A tleap script that builds the chain and sets N, CA, C and O, in Angstrom:
source leaprc.protein.ff14SB
mol = sequence {
  NMET LYS PRO GLU GLU LYS LYS PRO VAL PHE
  SER ASP ALA ALA LEU SER LEU ILE ASN PHE
  VAL VAL ARG PRO PRO ARG VAL ASN ASP TYR
  ASP LEU SER ASP LEU GLY PHE LYS LYS THR
  THR ILE GLY GLY LYS PRO CYS ILE ARG ASP
  ASP ILE GLU VAL LEU THR ALA LYS GLY GLN
  LYS MET GLN CYS SER PHE TYR HIE PHE ASP
  GLU LYS VAL LEU LEU SER CPHE
}
set mol.1.N position { -44.262 -1.208 2.382 }
set mol.1.CA position { -43.510 -2.625 2.098 }
set mol.1.C position { -43.349 -4.242 2.453 }
set mol.1.O position { -42.783 -4.476 3.520 }
set mol.2.N position { -43.764 -5.308 1.714 }
set mol.2.CA position { -43.528 -5.534 2.030 }
set mol.2.C position { -42.883 -7.061 2.917 }
set mol.2.O position { -41.811 -7.529 2.535 }
set mol.3.N position { -43.643 -7.722 4.077 }
set mol.3.CA position { -43.034 -8.290 5.060 }
set mol.3.C position { -41.939 -9.041 4.922 }
set mol.3.O position { -41.435 -9.384 5.991 }
set mol.4.N position { -41.079 -9.636 3.341 }
set mol.4.CA position { -40.176 -10.137 3.854 }
set mol.4.C position { -39.173 -9.430 2.750 }
set mol.4.O position { -38.107 -9.885 2.334 }
set mol.5.N position { -39.878 -8.064 2.358 }
set mol.5.CA position { -37.931 -7.208 1.925 }
set mol.5.C position { -37.545 -6.469 3.345 }
set mol.5.O position { -38.153 -6.118 4.356 }
set mol.6.N position { -36.297 -6.432 2.891 }
set mol.6.CA position { -35.617 -5.167 4.019 }
set mol.6.C position { -35.268 -4.252 3.403 }
set mol.6.O position { -34.810 -4.344 2.265 }
set mol.7.N position { -35.476 -2.762 4.289 }
set mol.7.CA position { -34.914 -1.434 4.382 }
set mol.7.C position { -33.275 -1.534 4.024 }
set mol.7.O position { -32.488 -2.270 4.618 }
set mol.8.N position { -32.954 -0.667 2.966 }
set mol.8.CA position { -31.689 -0.994 2.892 }
set mol.8.C position { -31.229 -0.305 3.536 }
set mol.8.O position { -31.515 0.890 3.476 }
set mol.9.N position { -29.607 -1.193 5.114 }
set mol.9.CA position { -29.284 0.254 5.823 }
set mol.9.C position { -28.603 1.045 5.875 }
set mol.9.O position { -28.662 1.832 6.819 }
set mol.10.N position { -27.235 1.234 4.425 }
set mol.10.CA position { -27.411 2.818 4.245 }
set mol.10.C position { -27.893 2.614 2.844 }
set mol.10.O position { -28.250 1.571 2.296 }
set mol.11.N position { -27.809 4.153 2.265 }
set mol.11.CA position { -28.177 5.190 0.793 }
set mol.11.C position { -27.181 4.756 0.276 }
set mol.11.O position { -26.345 4.105 0.903 }
set mol.12.N position { -27.075 5.096 -1.205 }
set mol.12.CA position { -26.240 4.282 -2.165 }
set mol.12.C position { -24.985 5.573 -2.256 }
set mol.12.O position { -23.899 5.395 -2.808 }
set mol.13.N position { -25.524 7.226 -1.409 }
set mol.13.CA position { -24.688 8.013 -1.216 }
set mol.13.C position { -23.003 7.528 -0.298 }
set mol.13.O position { -21.799 7.727 -0.463 }
set mol.14.N position { -24.157 6.611 0.955 }
set mol.14.CA position { -22.882 6.211 2.236 }
set mol.14.C position { -22.304 5.022 1.742 }
set mol.14.O position { -21.109 4.739 1.827 }
set mol.15.N position { -23.118 4.388 1.264 }
set mol.15.CA position { -22.795 3.196 0.423 }
set mol.15.C position { -20.675 3.198 -0.709 }
set mol.15.O position { -19.840 2.341 -1.002 }
set mol.16.N position { -20.821 4.626 -0.885 }
set mol.16.CA position { -19.677 5.099 -2.003 }
set mol.16.C position { -18.532 5.814 -1.269 }
set mol.16.O position { -17.327 5.841 -1.521 }
set mol.17.N position { -19.338 6.451 -0.172 }
set mol.17.CA position { -18.445 6.783 0.238 }
set mol.17.C position { -17.120 6.111 2.016 }
set mol.17.O position { -16.072 6.430 2.577 }
set mol.18.N position { -18.609 4.738 2.130 }
set mol.18.CA position { -17.565 3.639 2.623 }
set mol.18.C position { -16.766 3.096 1.654 }
set mol.18.O position { -15.796 2.526 2.154 }
set mol.19.N position { -16.800 3.053 0.471 }
set mol.19.CA position { -16.033 1.742 -0.353 }
set mol.19.C position { -14.903 2.606 -0.993 }
set mol.19.O position { -13.928 2.171 -1.607 }
set mol.20.N position { -15.337 4.435 -0.635 }
set mol.20.CA position { -13.683 4.933 -1.185 }
set mol.20.C position { -12.986 5.276 -0.015 }
set mol.20.O position { -12.136 6.165 -0.059 }
set mol.21.N position { -13.345 4.435 1.446 }
set mol.21.CA position { -12.491 4.474 2.477 }
set mol.21.C position { -11.418 3.379 2.351 }
set mol.21.O position { -10.194 3.247 2.317 }
set mol.22.N position { -12.922 2.441 2.285 }
set mol.22.CA position { -12.442 0.544 2.792 }
set mol.22.C position { -12.276 0.432 1.586 }
set mol.22.O position { -11.403 -0.437 1.591 }
set mol.23.N position { -12.623 0.865 -0.412 }
set mol.23.CA position { -11.043 0.362 -1.199 }
set mol.23.C position { -11.265 1.538 -2.289 }
set mol.23.O position { -12.170 1.833 -3.069 }
set mol.24.N position { -9.227 2.382 -1.758 }
set mol.24.CA position { -9.587 3.541 -2.094 }
set mol.24.C position { -9.377 3.143 -3.937 }
set mol.24.O position { -9.170 2.045 -4.453 }
set mol.25.N position { -9.507 4.316 -4.496 }
set mol.25.CA position { -8.802 4.446 -6.088 }
set mol.25.C position { -7.725 3.960 -6.190 }
set mol.25.O position { -7.102 3.906 -5.130 }
set mol.26.N position { -7.133 3.490 -7.240 }
set mol.26.CA position { -5.335 2.819 -6.914 }
set mol.26.C position { -5.610 4.230 -8.447 }
set mol.26.O position { -6.457 4.699 -9.207 }
set mol.27.N position { -3.591 4.338 -7.887 }
set mol.27.CA position { -2.923 5.185 -8.582 }
set mol.27.C position { -2.278 5.090 -9.647 }
set mol.27.O position { -1.397 5.949 -9.638 }
set mol.28.N position { -2.257 4.474 -10.590 }
set mol.28.CA position { -1.499 3.939 -11.966 }
set mol.28.C position { -0.298 4.735 -12.080 }
set mol.28.O position { 0.744 4.104 -12.253 }
set mol.29.N position { -0.220 6.315 -12.000 }
set mol.29.CA position { 0.418 7.568 -13.091 }
set mol.29.C position { 1.528 7.635 -11.738 }
set mol.29.O position { 1.411 8.733 -11.193 }
set mol.30.N position { 2.408 6.892 -11.159 }
set mol.30.CA position { 3.465 7.879 -10.315 }
set mol.30.C position { 4.598 7.466 -10.118 }
set mol.30.O position { 4.694 6.380 -10.691 }
set mol.31.N position { 5.574 7.745 -9.591 }
set mol.31.CA position { 7.314 7.513 -10.610 }
set mol.31.C position { 7.715 6.628 -9.043 }
set mol.31.O position { 7.018 6.783 -8.040 }
set mol.32.N position { 8.805 5.814 -9.067 }
set mol.32.CA position { 9.307 5.609 -7.839 }
set mol.32.C position { 9.628 6.484 -7.115 }
set mol.32.O position { 9.578 6.192 -5.920 }
set mol.33.N position { 10.139 8.057 -7.511 }
set mol.33.CA position { 10.414 8.976 -7.011 }
set mol.33.C position { 9.968 9.531 -5.825 }
set mol.33.O position { 10.618 9.938 -4.862 }
set mol.34.N position { 8.097 9.476 -6.127 }
set mol.34.CA position { 7.181 9.888 -5.004 }
set mol.34.C position { 7.038 8.921 -4.188 }
set mol.34.O position { 6.061 8.941 -3.439 }
set mol.35.N position { 7.934 7.885 -4.133 }
set mol.35.CA position { 8.167 7.066 -2.663 }
set mol.35.C position { 9.368 7.571 -1.433 }
set mol.35.O position { 9.602 7.356 -0.244 }
set mol.36.N position { 9.720 8.076 -2.153 }
set mol.36.CA position { 10.790 9.433 -1.576 }
set mol.36.C position { 12.223 8.674 -1.061 }
set mol.36.O position { 12.871 9.106 -2.014 }
set mol.37.N position { 12.676 8.315 -0.717 }
set mol.37.CA position { 14.277 8.179 -0.446 }
set mol.37.C position { 14.894 6.580 -0.767 }
set mol.37.O position { 14.365 5.483 -0.592 }
set mol.38.N position { 15.349 6.707 -0.950 }
set mol.38.CA position { 16.250 5.436 -0.980 }
set mol.38.C position { 17.029 4.563 0.188 }
set mol.38.O position { 17.198 3.348 0.281 }
set mol.39.N position { 17.344 5.403 0.846 }
set mol.39.CA position { 17.991 5.495 1.909 }
set mol.39.C position { 17.022 6.255 3.100 }
set mol.39.O position { 16.413 7.319 2.995 }
set mol.40.N position { 17.103 5.304 4.295 }
set mol.40.CA position { 16.862 6.624 5.367 }
set mol.40.C position { 17.105 5.945 6.582 }
set mol.40.O position { 17.872 4.997 6.752 }
set mol.41.N position { 16.209 6.652 7.617 }
set mol.41.CA position { 16.637 5.736 9.251 }
set mol.41.C position { 15.125 5.193 9.633 }
set mol.41.O position { 14.094 5.839 9.444 }
set mol.42.N position { 15.219 3.645 10.307 }
set mol.42.CA position { 14.148 3.083 11.158 }
set mol.42.C position { 14.399 3.387 12.485 }
set mol.42.O position { 14.783 2.308 12.938 }
set mol.43.N position { 14.415 4.063 13.240 }
set mol.43.CA position { 14.989 4.023 15.077 }
set mol.43.C position { 16.017 4.754 14.747 }
set mol.43.O position { 16.561 5.271 15.723 }
set mol.44.N position { 16.637 5.067 13.408 }
set mol.44.CA position { 17.992 6.143 14.001 }
set mol.44.C position { 18.452 4.849 13.552 }
set mol.44.O position { 19.026 4.520 14.591 }
set mol.45.N position { 18.573 4.157 12.997 }
set mol.45.CA position { 19.332 3.213 12.063 }
set mol.45.C position { 19.284 3.328 10.850 }
set mol.45.O position { 18.230 3.611 10.280 }
set mol.46.N position { 20.762 3.072 10.022 }
set mol.46.CA position { 20.255 3.492 8.537 }
set mol.46.C position { 19.922 2.207 8.088 }
set mol.46.O position { 20.255 1.074 8.433 }
set mol.47.N position { 18.944 2.818 6.956 }
set mol.47.CA position { 17.854 1.210 6.294 }
set mol.47.C position { 18.124 1.890 4.542 }
set mol.47.O position { 18.336 3.075 4.287 }
set mol.48.N position { 18.024 0.576 3.375 }
set mol.48.CA position { 17.736 0.713 2.753 }
set mol.48.C position { 16.554 0.365 1.941 }
set mol.48.O position { 16.084 -0.770 2.018 }
set mol.49.N position { 16.069 1.213 1.210 }
set mol.49.CA position { 14.569 0.408 0.051 }
set mol.49.C position { 14.905 0.164 -1.176 }
set mol.49.O position { 15.526 0.825 -2.008 }
set mol.50.N position { 14.247 -1.241 -1.200 }
set mol.50.CA position { 14.686 -2.141 -2.230 }
set mol.50.C position { 13.592 -2.373 -3.179 }
set mol.50.O position { 12.724 -3.225 -2.989 }
set mol.51.N position { 13.654 -1.478 -4.372 }
set mol.51.CA position { 12.078 -2.161 -5.076 }
set mol.51.C position { 12.646 -3.075 -5.778 }
set mol.51.O position { 13.742 -3.338 -6.274 }
set mol.52.N position { 11.107 -3.686 -5.642 }
set mol.52.CA position { 11.568 -5.257 -6.195 }
set mol.52.C position { 9.894 -5.740 -7.065 }
set mol.52.O position { 8.936 -4.968 -7.044 }
set mol.53.N position { 9.846 -7.065 -7.738 }
set mol.53.CA position { 8.547 -7.086 -8.654 }
set mol.53.C position { 8.179 -9.030 -7.674 }
set mol.53.O position { 8.679 -10.154 -7.624 }
set mol.54.N position { 7.241 -8.405 -7.222 }
set mol.54.CA position { 6.934 -10.279 -6.919 }
set mol.54.C position { 5.830 -10.709 -7.298 }
set mol.54.O position { 4.715 -10.304 -6.967 }
set mol.55.N position { 6.307 -12.164 -8.529 }
set mol.55.CA position { 4.763 -12.141 -9.834 }
set mol.55.C position { 3.605 -13.532 -8.211 }
set mol.55.O position { 3.996 -14.431 -7.468 }
set mol.56.N position { 2.003 -12.769 -8.500 }
set mol.56.CA position { 1.821 -14.057 -7.220 }
set mol.56.C position { 1.008 -14.525 -8.312 }
set mol.56.O position { 0.561 -14.095 -9.375 }
set mol.57.N position { 0.988 -16.423 -7.071 }
set mol.57.CA position { 0.194 -17.289 -8.180 }
set mol.57.C position { -0.810 -17.201 -8.808 }
set mol.57.O position { -1.175 -18.306 -9.211 }
set mol.58.N position { -1.583 -16.227 -9.151 }
set mol.58.CA position { -2.095 -15.731 -10.720 }
set mol.58.C position { -1.486 -15.420 -11.405 }
set mol.58.O position { -1.836 -15.122 -12.546 }
set mol.59.N position { -0.451 -15.375 -11.013 }
set mol.59.CA position { 0.785 -14.033 -12.708 }
set mol.59.C position { 0.626 -13.265 -12.422 }
set mol.59.O position { 1.573 -12.529 -12.698 }
set mol.60.N position { -0.827 -12.319 -11.442 }
set mol.60.CA position { -0.116 -11.388 -11.592 }
set mol.60.C position { 1.147 -10.247 -10.765 }
set mol.60.O position { 1.563 -10.855 -9.779 }
set mol.61.N position { 1.589 -9.349 -10.837 }
set mol.61.CA position { 2.892 -8.712 -11.180 }
set mol.61.C position { 2.751 -8.045 -9.236 }
set mol.61.O position { 1.616 -7.641 -8.980 }
set mol.62.N position { 3.250 -7.998 -8.652 }
set mol.62.CA position { 3.183 -6.791 -7.377 }
set mol.62.C position { 4.024 -6.064 -7.538 }
set mol.62.O position { 4.926 -6.820 -7.901 }
set mol.63.N position { 4.351 -5.265 -7.537 }
set mol.63.CA position { 5.165 -3.466 -7.150 }
set mol.63.C position { 5.450 -3.898 -5.214 }
set mol.63.O position { 4.459 -3.973 -4.488 }
set mol.64.N position { 6.411 -4.056 -4.822 }
set mol.64.CA position { 7.143 -4.174 -3.536 }
set mol.64.C position { 8.432 -3.044 -3.204 }
set mol.64.O position { 9.429 -2.691 -3.834 }
set mol.65.N position { 8.122 -2.859 -2.504 }
set mol.65.CA position { 9.755 -2.068 -1.479 }
set mol.65.C position { 9.504 -2.881 -0.050 }
set mol.65.O position { 8.462 -2.897 0.606 }
set mol.66.N position { 10.933 -3.643 0.282 }
set mol.66.CA position { 11.298 -4.164 0.614 }
set mol.66.C position { 12.549 -3.346 1.366 }
set mol.66.O position { 13.660 -3.214 0.853 }
set mol.67.N position { 12.161 -2.817 2.690 }
set mol.67.CA position { 13.078 -2.171 3.646 }
set mol.67.C position { 14.380 -2.804 3.843 }
set mol.67.O position { 14.294 -3.910 3.310 }
set mol.68.N position { 15.294 -2.683 4.239 }
set mol.68.CA position { 16.462 -3.379 4.941 }
set mol.68.C position { 16.962 -2.883 6.133 }
set mol.68.O position { 16.206 -2.128 6.744 }
set mol.69.N position { 17.805 -3.066 6.509 }
set mol.69.CA position { 19.144 -2.570 7.496 }
set mol.69.C position { 20.044 -1.899 6.785 }
set mol.69.O position { 19.337 -1.150 6.111 }
set mol.70.N position { 21.178 -1.682 6.495 }
set mol.70.CA position { 22.380 -0.746 5.236 }
set mol.70.C position { 23.115 -1.215 6.521 }
set mol.70.O position { 23.118 -0.638 7.608 }
set mol.71.N position { 24.115 -3.070 5.981 }
set mol.71.CA position { 24.134 -3.556 7.079 }
set mol.71.C position { 26.320 -3.499 6.621 }
set mol.71.O position { 27.230 -4.237 7.000 }
set mol.72.N position { 26.318 -2.472 5.854 }
set mol.72.CA position { 28.002 -1.874 5.776 }
set mol.72.C position { 27.849 -0.689 6.324 }
set mol.72.O position { 28.874 -0.010 6.380 }
set mol.73.N position { 26.355 0.014 6.974 }
set mol.73.CA position { 27.185 1.827 7.639 }
set mol.73.C position { 26.678 0.993 9.342 }
set mol.73.O position { 26.961 1.604 10.373 }
set mol.74.N position { 26.040 -0.206 9.420 }
set mol.74.CA position { 26.358 -0.619 11.420 }
set mol.74.C position { 27.096 -1.142 11.136 }
set mol.74.O position { 27.646 -1.591 12.142 }
set mol.75.N position { 27.653 -1.496 10.128 }
set mol.75.CA position { 29.154 -3.106 10.518 }
set mol.75.C position { 29.887 -1.483 10.755 }
set mol.75.O position { 30.488 -1.425 11.828 }
set mol.76.N position { 29.917 -0.503 10.137 }
set mol.76.CA position { 31.340 1.062 10.224 }
set mol.76.C position { 30.573 1.516 12.013 }
set mol.76.O position { 31.351 2.090 12.776 }
set mol.77.N position { 29.628 1.328 12.351 }
set mol.77.CA position { 29.617 2.300 14.391 }
set mol.77.C position { 30.497 1.735 14.740 }
set mol.77.O position { 30.932 1.911 15.878 }
savepdb mol mol.pdb
quit
């Protein structure tokens, strides 16, 4: 080995494993029902999940879940 050549720190198999953990494959075939119930509790308080779509500055669509407290139920306590 020449002095200017660097020996790889990780093997190809190790890099594949690292990338699998750091950058897991995307799952494009799921239903909103896979996300669970739209109504749940957080810290014992009733919450609602609203599924929204956000447009990025690059024009890409992101699917997001927005959780917020259910104020109708909170006001009735």
